[in-house]
C-alpha positions in Angstrom: 0.0 0.0 0.0 2.9 2.3 0.7 4.3 1.7 -2.8 1.1 2.7 -4.4 1.0 6.0 -2.5 4.6 6.8 -3.5 3.8 6.0 -7.2 0.6 8.2 -7.1 2.6 11.1 -5.5 5.3 10.7 -8.1 2.7 10.8 -10.9 1.1 13.9 -9.5 4.4 15.6 -9.2 5.3 14.8 -12.8 2.0 16.1 -14.0 2.4 19.3 -12.1 5.8 19.8 -13.6 4.5 19.3 -17.2 1.9 22.0 -16.8 2.9 25.5 -17.9 3.7 27.9 -15.0 1.5 30.9 -14.7 3.0 34.3 -14.0 2.6 35.5 -10.5 0.4 38.5 -10.1 1.7 41.0 -7.5 -0.2 43.5 -5.6 1.5 46.3 -7.6 0.2 44.7 -10.8 -3.3 44.5 -9.4 -3.4 48.1 -8.3 -3.5 50.9 -10.8 -0.5 53.0 -11.5 -2.3 56.0 -10.0 -3.1 54.2 -6.7 0.5 52.9 -6.5 1.9 56.4 -7.0 -0.3 57.8 -4.3 0.8 55.1 -1.9 4.5 55.8 -2.6 3.9 59.5 -2.1 2.2 58.8 1.2 5.1 56.6 2.3 7.6 59.4 1.4 5.5 62.0 3.3 5.4 59.7 6.4 9.2 59.1 6.3 9.8 62.9 6.1 7.5 63.5 9.0 9.2 60.8 11.1 12.6 62.3 10.4 11.4 65.7 11.4 9.9 64.4 14.6 13.1 62.6 15.4 15.2 65.7 14.8 12.8 67.7 17.0 13.1 65.1 19.8 16.9 65.2 19.6 16.9 69.0 19.8 14.5 68.9 22.8 16.7 66.4 24.6 19.8 68.6 24.0 18.0 71.7 25.3 16.8 69.9 28.4 20.4 68.6 29.0 21.8 72.1 28.8 19.1 73.4 31.1 19.8 70.7 33.7 23.6 71.5 33.5 22.8 75.2 33.9 20.6 74.7 36.9 22.7 72.4 38.9 23.4 73.3 42.5 26.9 73.7 43.8 26.6 70.3 45.6 25.7 68.5 42.4 28.6 70.1 40.5 31.0 69.2 43.3 29.8 65.6 43.3 30.0 65.4 39.5 33.4 67.0 39.0 35.0 66.7 42.4 38.7 67.5 42.4 38.9 67.3 38.6 38.8 71.1 38.2 41.7 73.4 38.2 42.8 75.3 41.2 42.0 78.7 39.7 
């Protein structure tokens, strides 16, 4: 019984190999050129917005870091730098 199944599978595989292969249809092919162009433009806009938001976040962090450094108390400065500073 096992031999018959192997033979049937082999015959099915050979039949599938003899059939002509169909071209695969992609989503880009199914969508119209206009819709695809709109999607690409939307993607580009989104990446530009994300980059701008990241730059703004980095600038905000730098500003906050400067403000914290500026507003440190003498004790915090002494703990941070200790005897590293110059005498004068």
